[in-house]
C-alpha positions as CSV (number, residue, x, y, z in Angstrom):
1,M,246.5,-251.3,99.9
2,K,247.3,-247.7,99.1
3,R,245.5,-245.1,101.1
4,I,244.7,-241.5,100.2
5,L,243.7,-238.5,102.3
6,I,240.2,-237.1,101.7
7,F,239.1,-233.8,103.2
8,A,236.0,-234.7,105.2
9,L,235.4,-231.0,106.1
10,M,233.9,-231.6,109.5
11,F,234.5,-228.0,110.4
12,V,231.7,-226.3,112.3
13,C,231.3,-222.7,111.0
14,T,230.7,-220.7,114.2
15,S,231.7,-217.4,112.6
16,C,232.5,-216.1,109.1
17,E,235.3,-214.0,110.5
18,M,238.1,-216.5,109.9
19,P,241.3,-216.7,108.0
20,E,240.2,-217.1,104.4
21,N,243.1,-219.2,103.2
22,K,243.3,-221.4,106.3
23,P,242.7,-225.1,105.2
24,V,239.8,-226.9,106.6
25,P,241.3,-228.5,109.7
26,Y,239.9,-232.0,109.6
27,V,241.3,-234.7,107.3
28,Q,240.3,-238.3,107.3
29,E,242.2,-241.3,105.9
30,R,240.2,-243.4,103.5
31,E,240.8,-246.5,101.4
32,H,241.6,-245.9,97.8
33,L,238.4,-246.9,96.0
34,H,238.6,-247.6,92.3
35,I,241.9,-246.2,91.1
36,D,244.0,-248.0,88.6
37,E,247.3,-246.1,88.8
38,N,248.3,-247.3,85.4
39,Y,245.2,-245.8,83.8
40,K,245.7,-243.1,81.2
41,P,242.9,-240.6,80.6
42,L,240.9,-241.2,77.5
43,N,240.0,-238.0,75.5
44,Y,239.4,-237.4,71.9
45,E,240.8,-234.9,69.5
46,N,237.2,-234.3,68.1
47,Q,235.0,-234.5,71.2
48,I,231.4,-235.6,70.5
49,G,229.6,-235.4,73.8
50,M,226.3,-236.2,75.5
51,W,225.0,-235.0,78.8
52,F,223.4,-237.5,81.3
53,P,221.5,-235.2,83.8
54,Y,220.5,-236.2,87.2
55,M,216.8,-235.5,86.5
56,Q,216.8,-238.7,84.4
57,F,218.3,-240.8,87.2
58,E,214.8,-241.3,88.7
59,E,214.0,-243.4,85.6
60,Y,216.9,-245.8,85.7
61,M,218.5,-245.5,89.2
62,Y,215.8,-244.9,91.8
63,N,214.4,-248.1,93.3
64,K,216.7,-250.2,91.0
65,T,219.1,-252.9,91.9
66,A,222.7,-252.6,90.9
67,D,222.2,-255.1,88.0
68,E,219.1,-253.3,86.8
69,F,220.9,-250.0,86.9
70,R,223.9,-251.5,85.1
71,E,221.7,-252.9,82.3
72,A,220.0,-249.6,81.8
73,V,223.3,-247.7,81.7
74,R,224.7,-250.2,79.2
75,E,221.7,-249.7,77.0
76,K,221.9,-245.9,77.2
77,F,225.7,-245.8,76.5
78,T,225.4,-248.2,73.6
79,S,222.7,-246.0,72.1
80,A,225.0,-243.0,72.5
81,K,227.9,-244.8,71.0
82,N,225.7,-245.6,68.0
83,Q,225.1,-241.9,67.6
84,N,228.9,-241.4,67.3
85,I,229.2,-240.1,70.8
86,N,232.7,-240.5,72.3
87,T,232.4,-238.5,75.5
88,V,229.8,-238.6,78.3
89,Y,229.2,-235.9,80.9
90,I,227.8,-237.7,83.9
91,H,225.9,-235.6,86.5
92,V,227.6,-236.7,89.8
93,H,227.2,-233.5,91.9
94,P,224.1,-231.6,90.8
95,C,222.7,-230.1,94.0
96,G,225.2,-230.1,96.9
97,D,225.0,-233.9,96.8
98,A,226.9,-237.0,95.4
99,Y,226.0,-239.8,93.1
100,Y,229.3,-241.4,94.1
101,K,231.0,-242.4,97.3
102,S,231.6,-239.2,99.3
103,E,232.6,-238.2,102.7
104,I,231.9,-234.5,101.9
105,F,228.4,-234.5,100.4
106,P,225.2,-236.4,101.1
107,S,223.9,-238.9,98.6
108,G,221.6,-237.7,95.8
109,I,217.9,-238.1,96.2
110,Y,217.6,-240.8,93.5
111,L,220.4,-242.9,95.0
112,D,218.6,-245.3,97.2
113,G,220.6,-248.5,96.5
114,D,223.6,-250.0,98.2
115,Y,225.9,-249.7,95.2
116,D,228.2,-247.1,93.5
117,P,226.4,-245.8,90.4
118,F,229.3,-243.7,89.2
119,Q,231.7,-246.7,89.2
120,I,229.2,-248.7,87.2
121,M,228.8,-245.9,84.7
122,I,232.6,-245.5,84.4
123,D,233.0,-249.2,83.8
124,E,230.3,-249.4,81.2
125,A,231.5,-246.3,79.4
126,H,235.1,-247.3,79.3
127,N,234.2,-250.8,78.2
128,I,233.0,-249.4,74.9
129,G,235.6,-246.6,74.5
130,L,233.6,-243.7,75.9
131,S,235.5,-240.9,77.7
132,V,233.9,-240.0,81.1
133,H,233.8,-236.5,82.4
134,A,232.3,-236.0,85.9
135,W,229.7,-233.2,85.6
136,L,229.3,-230.9,88.6
137,N,227.1,-227.9,89.5
138,P,229.5,-226.2,91.9
139,L,227.2,-223.7,93.6
140,R,223.7,-225.2,93.5
141,C,222.7,-227.0,96.7
142,Q,219.6,-228.6,98.3
143,T,216.1,-227.0,98.6
144,V,215.2,-225.6,102.0
145,E,213.2,-228.7,102.9
146,Q,215.9,-231.0,101.8
147,M,218.5,-229.1,103.8
148,K,216.4,-229.4,107.0
149,N,216.5,-233.2,106.6
150,L,220.3,-233.5,106.1
151,P,222.4,-235.0,109.0
152,D,224.3,-232.3,110.9
153,N,227.7,-233.8,110.1
154,F,227.7,-232.3,106.6
155,I,229.5,-229.0,106.2
156,I,226.9,-227.4,104.0
157,K,224.2,-228.2,106.6
158,Q,226.3,-226.6,109.3
159,W,226.8,-223.5,107.2
160,A,223.0,-223.3,106.4
161,D,222.1,-223.7,110.0
162,N,224.3,-220.8,111.2
163,P,222.5,-217.5,110.6
164,E,225.8,-215.6,111.0
165,C,227.4,-217.6,108.2
166,H,226.9,-216.3,104.6
167,F,228.7,-219.2,102.8
168,V,225.3,-220.4,101.6
169,E,222.2,-218.3,100.8
170,I,218.6,-219.0,99.8
171,V,217.3,-218.1,96.3
172,N,213.8,-219.2,95.4
173,D,213.6,-221.8,98.1
174,R,217.0,-223.4,97.2
175,Y,220.4,-222.9,98.8
176,Y,223.4,-221.8,96.8
177,L,227.0,-221.5,97.8
178,N,228.4,-218.0,97.8
179,P,231.6,-217.9,95.6
180,A,232.8,-214.7,97.4
181,Y,234.5,-216.8,100.1
182,N,237.7,-218.8,99.7
183,Y,236.3,-221.3,102.1
184,V,233.5,-222.1,99.6
185,I,235.9,-222.4,96.7
186,N,238.1,-224.7,98.9
187,L,235.1,-226.9,99.6
188,I,234.3,-227.2,95.9
189,C,237.8,-228.0,95.0
190,Y,238.1,-230.6,97.8
191,G,235.0,-232.2,96.3
192,V,236.7,-232.4,92.9
193,E,239.8,-233.9,94.6
194,E,237.6,-236.5,96.2
195,I,236.2,-237.6,92.8
196,I,239.6,-237.6,91.1
197,N,241.3,-239.5,93.8
198,Q,238.7,-242.3,93.9
199,Y,237.8,-242.8,90.2
200,N,239.5,-243.1,86.9
201,V,237.7,-240.2,85.3
202,D,238.9,-238.6,82.1
203,G,237.9,-235.0,82.9
204,I,235.8,-232.6,85.1
205,H,232.9,-230.6,83.6
206,I,230.8,-227.8,85.0
207,D,227.8,-226.1,83.4
208,D,226.1,-222.7,83.6
209,Y,225.0,-222.5,87.2
210,F,227.0,-219.6,88.4
211,Y,225.3,-216.7,90.3
212,P,221.7,-217.7,90.9
213,T,220.4,-214.1,91.1
214,T,221.3,-210.5,90.2
215,E,219.7,-209.2,93.4
216,P,222.3,-207.6,95.8
217,Y,221.0,-209.3,98.9
218,F,222.6,-212.6,97.9
219,D,226.1,-211.5,98.8
220,I,225.7,-208.0,100.2
221,T,227.7,-208.8,103.4
222,A,230.8,-210.0,101.5
223,F,230.5,-207.2,99.0
224,E,230.5,-204.5,101.6
225,E,233.4,-206.2,103.4
226,S,235.4,-206.4,100.1
227,G,235.7,-202.6,99.7
228,N,234.7,-202.8,96.1
229,N,232.1,-200.5,94.5
230,D,231.2,-202.4,91.3
231,L,229.0,-205.4,92.2
232,S,229.0,-206.8,88.7
233,A,232.8,-206.7,88.3
234,W,233.3,-208.1,91.8
235,R,231.0,-211.0,91.1
236,M,232.6,-211.7,87.8
237,E,236.0,-211.8,89.5
238,N,234.6,-214.3,92.1
239,C,233.4,-216.6,89.4
240,T,236.7,-216.3,87.6
241,Q,238.5,-217.2,90.9
242,L,236.3,-220.3,91.2
243,V,237.0,-221.3,87.6
244,K,240.7,-220.8,87.9
245,S,240.8,-222.8,91.2
246,L,238.9,-225.7,89.5
247,Y,241.2,-225.6,86.5
248,D,244.3,-225.7,88.6
249,T,242.9,-228.5,90.8
250,V,241.9,-230.7,87.8
251,N,245.1,-230.0,85.7
252,S,247.3,-230.8,88.7
253,H,246.1,-234.4,88.3
254,G,246.8,-234.5,84.5
255,L,243.1,-234.3,83.6
256,I,241.1,-231.8,81.5
257,F,238.6,-229.3,82.7
258,G,235.6,-228.0,80.7
259,I,232.9,-225.4,81.2
260,S,229.5,-225.3,79.6
261,P,228.1,-221.7,79.8
262,Q,224.9,-220.3,78.3
263,G,225.1,-219.8,74.6
264,N,223.8,-216.3,74.9
265,I,227.0,-214.4,75.6
266,N,225.3,-211.2,76.8
267,A,223.3,-213.3,79.4
268,D,226.5,-214.9,80.6
269,Y,227.6,-211.5,81.7
270,T,224.4,-209.8,82.8
271,T,222.7,-212.6,84.7
272,Q,225.4,-215.0,85.8
273,Y,228.6,-212.9,85.9
274,A,230.5,-215.4,83.8
275,D,233.5,-213.9,82.0
276,V,233.3,-216.4,79.1
277,K,235.4,-214.2,76.8
278,L,238.3,-214.3,79.3
279,W,237.9,-218.0,80.0
280,G,237.7,-218.9,76.3
281,S,240.5,-216.7,75.0
282,E,243.3,-217.1,77.6
283,D,245.1,-220.0,79.0
284,G,244.6,-221.1,82.6
285,Y,240.8,-221.2,82.9
286,C,239.5,-224.2,81.0
287,D,240.7,-226.8,78.4
288,Y,237.4,-226.8,76.5
289,I,234.3,-224.7,76.5
290,V,230.8,-226.0,75.5
291,P,228.5,-223.1,74.9
292,Q,224.8,-224.2,75.0
293,I,223.8,-222.9,71.6
294,Y,220.3,-224.3,72.1
295,F,218.9,-222.0,69.4
296,G,217.2,-222.5,66.0
297,F,218.3,-220.8,62.8
298,N,215.4,-218.3,63.2
299,N,215.8,-217.5,66.8
300,E,215.2,-213.7,67.1
301,T,217.7,-213.2,69.9
302,C,220.5,-215.7,69.2
303,P,220.2,-217.2,65.7
304,F,222.3,-220.3,65.5
305,V,224.8,-219.4,62.8
306,P,225.8,-215.9,64.0
307,T,226.0,-217.1,67.6
308,L,228.3,-220.0,66.6
309,A,230.5,-217.4,64.8
310,E,230.7,-215.3,68.0
311,W,231.9,-218.2,70.0
312,E,234.4,-219.1,67.3
313,E,235.8,-215.6,67.5
314,I,236.2,-215.9,71.3
315,V,238.4,-219.0,71.2
316,S,240.3,-218.0,68.0
317,G,244.0,-217.8,68.8
318,S,243.8,-219.7,72.1
319,D,244.3,-223.3,73.0
320,V,240.8,-223.7,74.4
321,R,238.8,-226.2,72.4
322,L,235.3,-225.2,71.3
323,I,232.6,-227.8,71.6
324,I,229.1,-226.7,70.5
325,G,226.2,-227.7,72.8
326,L,223.1,-228.6,70.7
327,G,219.6,-228.6,72.2
328,A,218.2,-231.9,70.9
329,Y,215.6,-231.8,73.7
330,K,213.8,-229.1,71.7
331,L,212.9,-231.4,68.8
332,G,209.2,-231.6,68.2
333,Q,208.4,-228.7,70.6
334,A,207.5,-225.1,70.3
335,D,210.2,-222.6,71.4
336,I,208.3,-219.8,73.1
337,W,211.4,-217.8,73.8
338,A,212.6,-217.8,70.2
339,G,210.3,-215.0,69.0
340,V,207.6,-215.2,66.4
341,S,209.9,-216.3,63.5
342,G,211.5,-219.1,65.6
343,E,208.7,-220.3,67.8
344,N,207.7,-223.2,65.5
345,E,211.0,-224.0,64.0
346,W,211.7,-227.1,66.1
347,L,208.2,-228.4,65.2
348,E,208.4,-227.8,61.5
349,N,212.0,-228.8,60.9
350,P,212.7,-232.3,62.3
351,D,216.2,-232.3,60.7
352,I,217.4,-229.2,62.5
353,I,219.9,-231.0,64.7
354,N,221.5,-232.9,61.8
355,Q,221.7,-229.6,59.9
356,Q,223.4,-227.9,62.9
357,I,225.9,-230.8,63.2
358,E,226.8,-230.4,59.6
359,I,227.4,-226.7,60.1
360,V,229.5,-227.3,63.2
361,N,231.6,-230.0,61.4
362,N,232.4,-227.3,58.7
363,S,233.3,-224.7,61.3
364,T,236.4,-224.2,63.4
365,A,234.8,-225.9,66.4
366,D,236.4,-229.0,67.8
367,G,233.2,-231.0,68.2
368,Y,229.6,-230.9,69.5
369,A,227.6,-232.2,72.4
370,L,223.9,-233.2,72.6
371,Y,221.5,-232.5,75.4
372,Y,218.3,-234.5,75.3
């Protein structure tokens, strides 16, 4: 049976003063898990996506047998297929954890059964012609309490336990990886390699969790050591390096890489240091971009139609595909962030998502994705 090398990352961080580009020095040989070497990635010219977030796993994964989980997944994917969905983004790495077989990250909190939920989801999706993109949050990790309870053999726990190591930092009682360090970016890319080398996924997908705070304390040590004098520009370059490294890792395996940033372009820059204009307009950063335009037509900050046009302009002339993220979860709810004119729009217009789909279909975008 073919074997592959998976980076287990059993490196103990005793100091952050180390060669930045030195590979993590421990590699473990593992059995190839579920790879069909003759498999050809399934992706669609017009991508119609749907997110399957980890918060919903408690409902149909936690305290469920493999058969119960499979039945629930089959029902959900069949329902998605009936809504013309052809691509599913499955949340496999939401909080420094894994909803798949991993030597690098601990199991997710809702995975309590002795089965591989990701393989079941891949099988059920591919059985009905759905493309499967593994969805990751690269920087978000466990809460402080959850980190205390992790076994010491996990690299993120070792980093968190070392007060001299700034690879992970706490923001609002949760740990986040610091993208200022190449060791952190290496860890994230090794995690992606682990998924790709074990499963017949069709793509890799990340969303909008970049910098978790604008406060300088988060990465002040690395910033001072960098010699830069513009914190925002430096952070933006760190995010771009992370995105570029992920793109190169994914594309080296013949798969596609997508990013789903905030729909509010200004907020991408001012709160998360995400250079979406660069990533969407030039080659080498992503194959598709899914801005979360979770806004109604009357939203006072980002009304849907003009915001869509701004994103169309960003990708015009590039090979980056534009998929429009639509906030179906808002249906039937008041939108308190939309301003007076838009607050009740999702309550009063039950057809808003269908109207937005029609507009997207008549735009230059290459598809849409639904978040429930």
